[in-house]
N, C-alpha and C positions, 0 to 999 in steps of 0.2 A: 580643375579639369575643363569645366565649361569655358572658362576664360581662355585657356590655351586653344581650344577648338575654335573659339570666336576669332582669336588673333590669326590662326592659320587660315580660316575662311576668308578673312579680310585680305590677307596677303595673296591668297590665290585669286580672289576677285581682282585685286589691283594688278596682278601679273597678267591676267587675261585681258583686262582693259588696255594695258600697255601693249601687249602683243597685237590686239585687234586694232589699236590706233596706228601702230607701225605698219600693219598690213594695209590699212585703208589709205594712209598718207605716204606710202613708201616711194611713190614716184616723185613726190615733192622733195625727198631726200636724195634721189638719184639724179634728177634733172634740175639744173640751177641756172636758168636763163637770166641774163642781165635785163634790167628794166630800162624803159626809155627807147626812143627811136634810134635807128642806125643811120649814120650820116651817108650822104651820097658818095658813091665810089670815087668820083672825080675829085672830091674835096680831100680825100685821104691819100690816093695814089694817082699819079699822073696817067692820063688816058684810061683810067678805070671806067668801066661801063656798068651801070645798074641793069640787072637782069631779073626777070620774073620767071620762075619755074612753076609748072603745073603738074601736080601729082595725080596719080591714077584715081584717087578718091576726091579730086576736085579742089584741092587747096592751092592757093597761089603763094609761093614762097619767095622771099627776097634773096638775091644773090649778087655777087660781083664777078665780072669777068675782067681779068687783068692781062693785057697783051705783053708778050716778051719784049725786052729791051735789048738793043744791040743785035748781035748775030742770033737769029732764031734757030732753035733745034727742031722745030716742027713737032714738038711733043707738048701735050697738055697735061697738067697735074690737077686732078680732082681732089680737093682737100675736104675731109670729113672732120669736123670739130670734135672736141671733147664734150664733157657734160655741162660745161659752164660758159657764161659770157655770150658773145655773139661774134659775127665775122669780122667786125672792126678790130678785135683783139688779135686777129691773125694777119693783119696788114703787114707787120714786119716780116712774117714768113713769106707772104706773097711778094714783097719787095725783093727779098733775097733770092727767090726762085726766078722771078722775071729778069733779074740782073744776070742770071746764068742762062738766059735764052729760052725759058719755059713760059708758055701761056699757063694761066692759073684760073681756076674757078673756085671761089669761096662761096659757100651758101650757108644759110641757117636752117636748122630743123624746124618743124612745126612747133609752135609755142615759144620759139627763140627769135630774137631780133625783131620783135613786133609782128611775127607771123601768126596766122590763125592756127587753131588746132591745139591738141595736147600731145606731148611727146610720149612715145611708147616704143618698144623694141621693133615691132612691125611697122610702126609709123615712121621711124627713122630710116628704116630700110627703104620704104616707099619714097622718102624724100631723096635719098641717095640715088635711087633709080631715076627719079625725075631730073636730077643734076646730070647724070650720065646721058639720059635721053636728049637733054638740051644740047649737050656737046656733040653728040653723034648725029642727031637728026637736024638740028637747026644750024649748027656751025660746021658740019661736015667733017668732024674729027674722026679719023679712022681708028677703030678700036685698038689696033695694035700700035697706035701712037699715044695711048693713054697710060698714065701712071696714077695709081691711087695712093693717097697719103692719109692715113688715119691717125688721129691724135687720141691716145688713151681710150675712152669709150668709142671714139670714132674708128679705132682699130677694129673693134667688133663689127661696126657698120660696114666698113670696106671689105672685111673678110667675107661677110655674107654676100656683098655685091660681087666680089671676085669669084665666088663659088658659082654664081649663075651667069656672070658676064666677065670672063677673065680679061684683065688688062695686060699690057706689056710687062708691067712690073708693079710691085707694091712695097710701100714703106709703112711699117707699123711702129709708131712711136709710143713707148711705154704701154704695151698691151698687157692684158691680164688673162689668166687661164679661163675664167668665166666670172660673171658678176658676183656670184655667190662667194667665190674665193676671196674677193675684196671685201664684201660685206661681212664675212665672218671675222675679218681682222678688226673692222670698226665696231662690230657688235658681237663680241665673243660669247656673251651670255644669252644670246637669242638663237632660235632655230632658223637662221637666215635662209638656208637652202630650201627649207620647207615653205617659207613665207613668200619668197620672191615670185613676182609675176613675170618680170622681164629677166631673161636668163643670160643672153649674150655669151654663148659658149664658144669662145674664140679658138681654143685648142682643138675642140671637136670639129670646128668649121674648117680650119686650115690643114688638118691632118691629111697628108697625101696630096696637097695642092701642087700643081705644076707651075704656079706663077712665081717667077723670080722674086724673092722677098728679102728685105733687109729689116731687121728689128733694131731700133735705136732705143737704148735705155740709159737711165741715170743710175750710177752706182750708189748714190745716196738717196734714192727715191724712197720717201716715207709713206707714199700712198699706194703705189704698185711695187711690191717687192721685186727686185731685179730677177730673182729666181723664177717668178711667174713669166716675166718677159722672155727669159731664156727658154722656158718650156714651150712658149709659143713658137719661137724660132726653130726649136728642134722639131716640133710637129710639122712646121711648114717646110722643113729642109732649107731654112734660110740662114743668112749670115747675121751675126750679132755685132753691133757697134756700141760699145760701152763708153759712156762719158764720165770720167772720174769726178767724184765730188758733186755731181749734178743731182738736184732734187727735182721732184715732179713738175713744179711750175717755174723752174728757173728758165731764164731767157735762152740760155745755151741749148736747152732741149726744145724750146718753142721754135726758134728760127736760127740756131747756130750752125756752124760749118758741118757738124756731124750729120744733121738732118738734110741739109742741102746736098752734101756729097753722097748721101745714101740715095737720094732721088737721081742724081747723076749716074750712080752705079747701076740702077735698075732700068734706066731709060734706054730705049732702043737707039742705036747709032744712026 
């Protein structure tokens, strides 16, 4: 009997240590920035301009401004990245959008792309605010000529931004209901909802929004179930564009025609 009690005690301690470790290091599991410096914008995309954004809490963040090519639409797309990599990985998306006449701002969150600071839910929102402020205050972009494009985790970021500073339109690519709903899929044996510090409640944020919204999803997405993205679209009163056979990180979802045409659809004329 004593041996059984000892084993149970050891297992309980091990479980507590595991849960405590996951709680302490959870942001390292959520945010996955690439290491190393980001190249200059002009070396990646013609006429690209390196930009420095300043957040309300005093951080300087790296960004790229990419001007439209060909006939300009006089519309600017603010792109909020997902939880991994840096802005250089979104260069194909910027190229596809500028080719359709859009100006584009790519930026990296705090802790990403060589930027100072550590990422968090409120921190990412502050970074997105700084990106919007740069466009409106320094480049003279009229707010009703702005489109927000959020990729995965970035969908949660632009949803929050749109709630306080509505754009002309919004494209959410592979959004989730909330971060816990994704975490519960990855860690079904843990009390994820109780442990999470950063919540990113996308459905709650977009419910009742009046911003024209298109949700683009991959029907074969193994990270964000399509049903979660559809729930976001329903809450926002938006339209769904489903890409057959597309998984979460496939190029067709990153910068394919469905994403570009969704931006065209919500952009002001």
